[in-house]
PAKENU-501257 format. One line per field, with one value per residue (C-alpha): residue number from 1; y negated, x, z negated; residue in three letters. Coordinates in steps of 0.1 Angstrom, whole numbers. Layout:
paba: [NUM	...];
north: [Y	...];
east: [X	...];
up: [Z	...];
zakol: [ala	...];
***
This chain:
paba: [1	2	3	4	5	6	7	8	9	10	11	12	13	14	15	16	17	18	19	20	21	22	23	24	25	26	27	28	29	30	31	32	33	34	35	36	37	38	39	40	41	42	43	44	45	46	47	48	49	50	51	52	53	54	55	56	57	58	59	60	61	62	63	64	65	66	67	68	69	70	71	72	73	74	75	76	77	78	79	80	81	82	83	84	85	86	87	88	89	90	91	92	93	94	95	96	97	98	99	100	101	102	103	104	105	106	107	108	109	110	111	112	113	114	115	116	117	118	119	120	121	122	123	124	125	126	127	128	129	130	131	132	133	134	135	136	137	138	139	140	141	142	143	144	145	146	147	148	149	150	151	152	153	154	155	156	157	158	159	160	161	162	163	164	165	166	167	168	169	170	171	172	173	174	175	176	177	178	179	180	181	182	183	184	185	186	187	188	189	190	191	192	193	194	195	196	197	198	199	200	201	202	203	204	205	206	207	208	209	210	211	212	213	214	215	216	217	218	219	220	221	222	223	224	225	226	227	228	229	230	231	232	233	234	235	236	237	238	239	240	241	242	243	244	245	246	247	248	249	250	251	252	253	254	255	256	257	258	259	260	261	262	263	264	265	266	267	268	269	270	271	272	273	274	275	276	277	278	279	280	281	282	283	284	285	286	287	288	289	290	291	292	293	294	295	296	297	298	299	300	301	302	303	304	305	306	307	308	309	310	311	312	313	314	315	316	317	318	319	320	321	322	323	324	325	326	327	328	329	330	331	332	333	334	335	336	337	338	339	340	341	342	343	344	345	346	347	348	349	350	351	352	353	354	355	356	357	358	359	360	361	362	363	364	365	366	367	368	369	370	371	372	373	374	375	376	377	378	379	380	381	382	383	384	385	386	387	388	389	390	391	392	393	394	395	396	397	398	399	400	401	402	403	404	405	406	407	408	409	410	411	412	413	414	415	416	417	418	419	420	421	422	423	424	425	426	427	428	429	430	431	432	433	434	435	436	437	438	439	440	441	442	443	444	445	446	447	448	449	450	451	452	453	454	455	456	457	458	459	460	461	462	463	464	465	466	467	468	469	470	471	472	473	474	475	476	477	478	479	480	481	482	483	484	485	486	487	488	489	490	491	492	493	494	495	496	497	498	499	500	501	502	503	504	505	506	507	508	509	510	511	512	513	514	515	516	517	518	519	520	521	522	523	524	525	526	527	528	529	530	531	532	533	534	535	536	537	538	539	540	541	542	543	544	545	546	547	548	549	550	551	552	553	554	555	556	557	558	559	560	561	562	563	564	565	566	567	568	569	570	571	572	573	574	575	576	577	578	579	580	581	582	583	584	585	586	587	588	589	590	591	592	593	594	595	596	597	598	599	600	601	602	603	604	605	606	607	608	609	610	611	612	613	614	615];
north: [-1305	-1340	-1369	-1402	-1433	-1467	-1499	-1530	-1557	-1583	-1564	-1558	-1527	-1513	-1499	-1484	-1466	-1453	-1440	-1425	-1407	-1393	-1378	-1362	-1346	-1313	-1310	-1302	-1325	-1331	-1368	-1400	-1435	-1467	-1497	-1531	-1562	-1592	-1617	-1622	-1589	-1552	-1539	-1502	-1480	-1442	-1414	-1376	-1364	-1372	-1402	-1413	-1415	-1437	-1459	-1463	-1470	-1496	-1515	-1523	-1524	-1542	-1570	-1552	-1579	-1576	-1568	-1542	-1511	-1474	-1446	-1410	-1378	-1356	-1319	-1313	-1298	-1315	-1325	-1316	-1334	-1365	-1402	-1409	-1383	-1395	-1415	-1443	-1446	-1479	-1484	-1497	-1533	-1530	-1542	-1509	-1486	-1451	-1422	-1389	-1354	-1326	-1314	-1329	-1298	-1316	-1342	-1332	-1339	-1371	-1381	-1374	-1396	-1424	-1421	-1425	-1458	-1471	-1461	-1449	-1427	-1427	-1395	-1360	-1362	-1359	-1388	-1414	-1402	-1409	-1444	-1453	-1437	-1460	-1490	-1480	-1479	-1513	-1527	-1509	-1515	-1548	-1534	-1538	-1514	-1494	-1487	-1480	-1453	-1438	-1436	-1422	-1395	-1383	-1375	-1356	-1318	-1307	-1317	-1350	-1374	-1408	-1443	-1471	-1508	-1536	-1565	-1588	-1578	-1579	-1577	-1543	-1506	-1478	-1442	-1410	-1373	-1339	-1308	-1326	-1343	-1381	-1400	-1437	-1453	-1483	-1511	-1547	-1564	-1537	-1503	-1472	-1445	-1411	-1374	-1368	-1390	-1386	-1417	-1441	-1426	-1453	-1481	-1467	-1438	-1445	-1426	-1417	-1384	-1386	-1357	-1340	-1362	-1393	-1426	-1456	-1492	-1508	-1546	-1565	-1589	-1569	-1534	-1501	-1490	-1453	-1439	-1406	-1403	-1385	-1406	-1438	-1434	-1451	-1429	-1441	-1441	-1416	-1428	-1401	-1407	-1390	-1367	-1366	-1383	-1398	-1377	-1345	-1351	-1360	-1334	-1340	-1333	-1301	-1298	-1288	-1289	-1252	-1245	-1269	-1252	-1217	-1229	-1246	-1213	-1206	-1240	-1236	-1202	-1215	-1245	-1222	-1200	-1228	-1233	-1202	-1175	-1176	-1145	-1151	-1150	-1123	-1146	-1156	-1188	-1198	-1219	-1211	-1174	-1177	-1198	-1172	-1140	-1123	-1128	-1113	-1083	-1076	-1081	-1054	-1062	-1090	-1103	-1122	-1145	-1163	-1170	-1164	-1163	-1167	-1136	-1117	-1130	-1117	-1082	-1082	-1092	-1062	-1039	-1058	-1061	-1025	-1011	-1031	-1042	-1014	-1038	-1029	-1055	-1063	-1087	-1105	-1128	-1159	-1164	-1129	-1129	-1159	-1145	-1109	-1112	-1097	-1080	-1104	-1099	-1121	-1098	-1102	-1126	-1143	-1156	-1181	-1187	-1217	-1237	-1270	-1264	-1276	-1245	-1247	-1210	-1205	-1234	-1219	-1185	-1203	-1219	-1186	-1168	-1195	-1194	-1157	-1164	-1151	-1167	-1184	-1189	-1210	-1209	-1238	-1261	-1296	-1314	-1329	-1308	-1296	-1261	-1273	-1294	-1267	-1237	-1230	-1226	-1221	-1225	-1247	-1231	-1262	-1254	-1291	-1305	-1279	-1298	-1271	-1255	-1220	-1213	-1201	-1213	-1212	-1174	-1167	-1191	-1177	-1142	-1156	-1170	-1138	-1117	-1138	-1133	-1095	-1092	-1113	-1092	-1059	-1069	-1078	-1045	-1024	-1009	-1017	-1005	-1030	-1020	-1023	-1057	-1071	-1056	-1074	-1107	-1104	-1095	-1122	-1148	-1135	-1138	-1173	-1164	-1133	-1154	-1175	-1143	-1133	-1167	-1161	-1138	-1167	-1167	-1129	-1132	-1159	-1135	-1109	-1135	-1143	-1106	-1103	-1138	-1127	-1098	-1099	-1077	-1068	-1043	-1048	-1018	-1016	-994	-1001	-1036	-1044	-1036	-1071	-1085	-1067	-1085	-1118	-1113	-1106	-1136	-1159	-1147	-1152	-1186	-1203	-1184	-1172	-1137	-1110	-1091	-1067	-1056	-1020	-997	-975	-943	-956	-958	-923	-933	-954	-979	-952	-952	-987	-978	-977	-992	-1027	-1027	-1043	-1027	-1045	-1020	-1030	-1001	-1011	-984	-987	-972	-949	-950	-914	-917	-949	-933	-906	-933	-949	-915	-912	-947	-939	-907	-928	-953	-982	-1010	-1009	-1039	-1027	-1048	-1028	-1029	-1042	-1013	-990	-966	-942	-967	-984	-952	-951	-988	-1010	-1038	-1042	-1072	-1067	-1081	-1078	-1050	-1057	-1040	-1027	-1051	-1081	-1070	-1090	-1121	-1111	-1091	-1119	-1142	-1126	-1123	-1161	-1168	-1144	-1160	-1195	-1189	-1171	-1200	-1226	-1206	-1206	-1243	-1242	-1269	-1251	-1275	-1281	-1250	-1253	-1249	-1246	-1269	-1268	-1270	-1256	-1279	-1271	-1237];
east: [768	758	782	784	804	803	822	825	851	862	860	831	814	797	827	842	810	803	838	837	805	821	849	824	804	822	802	770	740	708	703	722	716	732	722	741	736	740	742	704	687	692	693	685	688	684	675	673	703	739	760	762	724	726	751	728	698	717	726	689	677	702	728	760	774	781	808	789	771	764	760	749	747	718	714	677	666	633	615	621	648	631	636	615	633	667	688	692	660	646	627	591	602	629	656	673	688	703	720	722	738	723	690	667	650	623	615	579	570	590	571	537	546	557	525	505	523	515	545	540	562	569	591	590	624	636	659	631	618	652	656	621	628	659	638	611	637	649	614	604	636	649	684	711	715	743	723	692	711	724	690	674	700	695	659	671	676	697	729	738	763	747	755	731	730	708	705	701	736	755	790	782	778	769	780	775	781	771	780	787	820	826	858	865	893	910	923	933	900	881	866	857	833	831	824	861	891	890	868	892	927	939	930	944	963	949	918	897	878	848	843	809	785	805	793	812	802	822	824	841	862	861	873	858	843	837	813	799	763	752	767	778	814	841	865	900	903	929	941	957	980	965	988	964	976	953	971	961	924	925	922	957	947	927	891	879	891	886	911	936	933	937	970	981	982	1020	1027	1000	1013	1049	1038	1019	1049	1075	1092	1075	1091	1129	1140	1177	1173	1146	1124	1087	1083	1047	1044	1007	1016	1049	1036	1009	1027	1019	982	984	1005	983	950	924	913	911	878	878	849	843	818	820	854	870	852	868	902	894	886	921	935	918	938	970	968	957	982	1013	1007	984	960	923	903	866	855	822	801	801	763	755	781	767	732	736	748	783	805	834	860	888	915	899	913	890	905	883	889	874	888	872	874	838	817	788	784	821	823	793	811	842	823	806	839	855	825	833	869	884	915	906	930	919	930	919	931	920	941	921	890	866	879	915	904	881	905	932	959	960	977	971	972	987	968	962	927	903	876	860	831	842	873	904	936	919	916	952	967	945	958	993	989	973	1001	1027	1009	1006	1043	1053	1032	1043	1079	1073	1054	1080	1053	1073	1108	1135	1138	1100	1100	1127	1111	1078	1096	1113	1082	1061	1088	1085	1047	1045	1066	1045	1013	1028	1032	996	985	1003	974	949	943	939	914	896	891	876	853	840	830	811	797	762	761	733	750	786	801	834	853	884	898	918	934	916	881	878	891	863	838	856	856	819	812	831	811	778	788	797	781	749	754	744	774	782	815	818	845	853	845	810	801	787	764	741	757	766	729	733	761	754	768	756	772	807	827	858	881	911	935	970	996	1000	974	947	956	947	913	905	915	889	863	872	867	833	824	837	817	785	795	803	825	857	880	910	932	964	1001	1023	1033	1004	995	970	943	950	940	907	897	881	904	932	947	981	996	1032	1040	1042	1036	1000	995	1003	985	953	974	979	947	924	940	925	892	892	901	875	847	859	860	826	810	826	814	779	780	777	789	820	830	795	774	737	724	759	780	817	813	782	779	743	726];
up: [-757	-750	-748	-767	-756	-773	-772	-793	-785	-760	-727	-704	-720	-689	-669	-701	-710	-675	-669	-704	-696	-665	-686	-709	-680	-688	-720	-700	-697	-678	-681	-688	-701	-712	-734	-732	-753	-730	-758	-760	-756	-751	-715	-712	-682	-682	-659	-655	-635	-633	-643	-606	-607	-637	-619	-589	-611	-632	-601	-597	-634	-656	-656	-664	-687	-724	-748	-768	-755	-759	-734	-735	-716	-729	-732	-737	-770	-780	-748	-712	-692	-678	-677	-709	-730	-719	-744	-756	-775	-789	-821	-820	-825	-798	-822	-828	-802	-808	-791	-807	-803	-823	-836	-863	-876	-897	-871	-868	-905	-903	-871	-887	-917	-894	-873	-904	-910	-875	-855	-819	-797	-760	-759	-771	-787	-823	-816	-812	-846	-862	-848	-861	-894	-897	-888	-913	-941	-931	-933	-965	-985	-968	-964	-938	-909	-926	-957	-937	-917	-949	-965	-934	-929	-965	-954	-924	-920	-891	-872	-856	-843	-839	-828	-838	-828	-841	-816	-845	-857	-825	-841	-857	-847	-872	-865	-885	-881	-895	-874	-842	-834	-833	-827	-832	-811	-828	-805	-810	-819	-802	-811	-790	-800	-783	-787	-781	-773	-735	-728	-745	-741	-717	-742	-775	-790	-825	-835	-865	-865	-888	-912	-918	-938	-932	-916	-904	-902	-874	-874	-846	-868	-901	-891	-902	-935	-939	-966	-977	-966	-997	-1025	-1007	-1019	-999	-978	-969	-930	-917	-883	-861	-831	-800	-780	-750	-718	-691	-664	-681	-677	-640	-612	-598	-562	-569	-557	-592	-628	-630	-602	-617	-650	-635	-619	-651	-670	-665	-681	-707	-718	-719	-740	-764	-772	-769	-803	-816	-795	-801	-782	-785	-823	-822	-842	-840	-859	-867	-899	-904	-905	-922	-951	-957	-947	-980	-975	-941	-952	-982	-963	-965	-930	-904	-893	-860	-853	-820	-792	-754	-739	-773	-785	-755	-766	-801	-786	-770	-803	-820	-798	-803	-841	-847	-821	-831	-867	-879	-895	-893	-873	-868	-841	-846	-827	-849	-843	-856	-884	-902	-904	-913	-949	-941	-967	-972	-999	-1013	-997	-962	-936	-912	-879	-862	-825	-806	-776	-788	-825	-827	-821	-845	-852	-857	-881	-901	-902	-916	-943	-952	-954	-975	-999	-1005	-1012	-979	-964	-931	-902	-872	-836	-814	-787	-799	-825	-853	-844	-871	-872	-875	-906	-921	-921	-947	-920	-882	-849	-819	-784	-767	-735	-728	-720	-705	-687	-666	-685	-677	-698	-681	-697	-731	-728	-719	-744	-772	-763	-764	-799	-811	-796	-814	-846	-842	-833	-863	-886	-870	-876	-912	-918	-900	-877	-846	-837	-831	-794	-789	-806	-785	-753	-762	-768	-734	-716	-732	-722	-686	-685	-671	-640	-636	-637	-609	-589	-595	-583	-550	-540	-540	-503	-503	-531	-512	-482	-506	-521	-487	-482	-515	-520	-512	-537	-562	-588	-597	-621	-639	-654	-676	-703	-734	-734	-702	-713	-727	-694	-676	-699	-693	-655	-655	-677	-653	-623	-642	-655	-623	-594	-611	-598	-623	-635	-663	-679	-692	-705	-675	-694	-702	-666	-667	-696	-676	-652	-626	-617	-602	-579	-541	-510	-520	-554	-557	-585	-598	-615	-635	-628	-638	-642	-680	-703	-691	-654	-644	-662	-644	-611	-618	-624	-591	-573	-589	-576	-541	-539	-545	-518	-542	-529	-549	-556	-575	-597	-596	-605	-578	-555	-565	-537	-553	-559	-526	-508	-527	-529	-503	-515	-539	-557	-571	-603	-616	-639	-676	-710	-715	-744	-722	-691	-699	-694	-658	-649	-658	-632	-600	-617	-624	-588	-574	-595	-585	-548	-547	-566	-543	-512	-526	-531	-569	-592	-605	-632	-645	-641	-648	-683	-698	-721	-728	-765	-782	-812	-821	-826];
zakol: [met	cys	gly	ile	val	gly	tyr	leu	gly	his	arg	glu	ala	tyr	pro	ile	ile	val	glu	gly	leu	lys	arg	leu	glu	tyr	arg	gly	tyr	asp	ser	ala	gly	ile	ala	leu	phe	asp	gly	thr	asp	leu	lys	val	ser	lys	thr	lys	gly	lys	val	val	asp	leu	glu	asn	leu	ser	glu	lys	glu	ile	thr	lys	his	gly	asn	val	gly	ile	gly	his	thr	arg	trp	ala	thr	his	gly	val	pro	asn	asn	ile	asn	ser	his	pro	his	leu	ser	asn	ser	gly	asn	leu	val	ile	ile	his	asn	gly	ile	ile	glu	asn	tyr	asp	ser	leu	lys	gln	glu	leu	ile	ser	arg	gly	tyr	thr	phe	lys	ser	asp	thr	asp	thr	glu	val	leu	val	asn	leu	ile	glu	asp	val	gln	asn	gln	glu	asp	val	lys	leu	gly	lys	ala	val	gln	val	ala	leu	asn	gln	val	ile	gly	ala	tyr	ala	ile	thr	val	phe	asp	lys	asn	lys	pro	glu	glu	ile	val	val	ala	arg	leu	gly	ser	pro	leu	ala	ile	gly	ile	gly	val	asp	glu	phe	phe	ile	ala	ser	asp	ala	ser	pro	phe	ile	glu	tyr	thr	lys	asp	ala	ile	tyr	leu	glu	asp	glu	glu	met	ala	ile	ile	arg	lys	asn	lys	gly	ile	lys	ile	arg	lys	ile	lys	asp	asp	ser	leu	val	ala	pro	tyr	ile	gln	lys	leu	gln	leu	asn	leu	glu	glu	ile	glu	lys	ala	gly	tyr	asp	his	phe	met	leu	lys	glu	ile	tyr	glu	gln	pro	lys	ala	ile	thr	asp	thr	tyr	arg	gly	arg	leu	leu	arg	asp	gln	ala	ile	ile	lys	met	ser	gly	val	glu	asp	asn	ile	lys	lys	phe	leu	asn	ala	asn	arg	val	ile	ile	val	ala	cys	gly	thr	ser	trp	his	ala	gly	leu	val	ala	glu	tyr	ile	phe	glu	asp	leu	ala	arg	ile	pro	val	glu	val	glu	tyr	ala	ser	glu	phe	arg	tyr	arg	asn	pro	val	ile	asn	glu	asp	asp	ile	leu	ile	ala	ile	ser	gln	ser	gly	glu	thr	ala	asp	thr	leu	ala	ala	ile	lys	leu	ala	lys	ser	lys	gly	ala	phe	val	phe	gly	ile	cys	asn	val	val	gly	ser	ser	ile	ala	arg	glu	thr	his	ala	gly	ala	tyr	thr	his	ala	gly	pro	glu	ile	gly	val	ala	ser	thr	lys	ala	phe	thr	thr	gln	ile	thr	val	leu	thr	leu	met	ala	leu	arg	leu	ala	arg	ala	lys	gly	thr	ile	thr	ser	ser	asp	tyr	his	his	his	leu	leu	glu	leu	glu	met	ile	pro	asn	lys	val	lys	lys	ala	leu	glu	tyr	asp	asn	his	ile	lys	thr	ile	ala	asp	ile	tyr	lys	asp	ala	thr	asn	cys	leu	tyr	leu	gly	arg	gly	tyr	asn	phe	pro	val	ala	leu	glu	gly	ala	leu	lys	leu	lys	glu	ile	ser	tyr	ile	his	ala	glu	gly	tyr	pro	ala	ala	glu	met	lys	his	gly	pro	ile	ala	leu	ile	asp	glu	asn	met	pro	val	ile	val	ile	ala	thr	lys	lys	gly	his	tyr	glu	lys	val	val	ser	asn	ile	gln	glu	ile	lys	ser	arg	lys	gly	lys	ile	ile	gly	ile	val	thr	gln	gly	asp	glu	gln	val	arg	glu	leu	ala	asp	his	val	ile	glu	val	pro	glu	thr	leu	glu	ser	leu	ser	pro	leu	leu	thr	thr	ile	pro	leu	gln	leu	leu	ser	tyr	his	ile	ala	val	met	leu	gly	lys	asn	val	asp	gln	pro	arg	asn	leu	ala	lys	ser	val	thr	val	glu];
***
């Protein structure tokens, strides 16, 4: 949620900030703003709407010159989306300017205290309270900006990533974080600040990721000084080399990032198992698992925590772990897990799944589990993310950047990692025969090519999308391994087309949802040959008898469902445990094409953010 971009150096700041904000649009936002220091004064331009609206406004409002500046895309929390509530925010004197991601929970009491001291407020935001609190500390204690930020933040309750600039100290920017990501790019006599590395990847490969409760004072000619917010102790900067390439975050000729990322899945899955799946040697090599194999084998149970699409991947993992490795698994919404006083023991393992590695609820669940003595294993896509740093061990998915808000390749690569883990543990426990183990390795290695085959039905799926684009409700049904895929398919349709959709286990249809079925209700049924095929066919017959419109996701060559369904979309045959990697592909494409036909903003759906970094 929200996006921060800042620059301090020798270049013109404006183009760097604006292009950086465009690269952070995937995070979700409702307004945008920029502040530049032109050598004499601060020039601020901000507006409700998109970054392009900010560009148009800036042409009229500000001189776009200056070597220092900050920009922001806002996701409304306190105060409705409008021009006044947009960031950046100035202090009462006009000397300080701030941008802020997160929520200040005790802002109202702080605001009342500041009002009693004569401060006035133009906006409804918690952020304007914070910038005036920092100024008040400066005035009361006669301290420099860095110290004022530290003192102010020790009075704050909540989550934040902030960037603060004082026009009287034009060679310095102060940043800080707690619960919301912040990266600092290190160039030659220049510094970049952003919510993630994408805004500055073409300028530098060197980056520092601030940890929670850390702040950095960045000076143009003196470098960076990092301190702990609570006790003022110095922290040695750790500079990471970025693996991200500029080409990876461009659309490469596709109309939308989402479509590009759907088509990237064969490569993403291959990259995820490359070096881990050594079929010729019958080896699965994952250091995070291997180094902790005894913990996994002696675990009482595995608890999987995640949100959204990652939670659906966790549900697939529940089937895989219990089926192959015979390890009991519980799958929890991270947001519920952290608040219900869960029973966690030292012999439990918690697996946390997050594409961004910054999901606030998942991070809180990790910290809770660690406090109870559980071993925590993280699965995420972003190197250097908070979850990667907070967990005891883990595995990256190597999906490459996922810019579209609706996750696609994150889902399939997460399942790939979880499948590798389950197979490794099953082999170690002896719960899988040698022939089944080798068969799974062979089939998993073939999945990328089979995904390519599934993508060949794109035009056929587009034709089906055109028929059902005006539906107001959809029902998705699956059984066994494909029940979570039904949930994921429904989520994708809701996210980007705003059509109401629900996913159900096929057998549960008779326990309520069947009442909804009529000639206007499209029902997408995942009916692959492996698993509970005959049971699902019976469900299809029940739908047909009630005049429901049936779209069947079937195994290549299927005839039985073809005779019953209004439309079928074929996927290649594979093992039941691997079928979610294929059956999800047509559901992604169906949602995409419906949303495009309805004129929706596929990559930036309304009200959604890519990474939910606040509650």
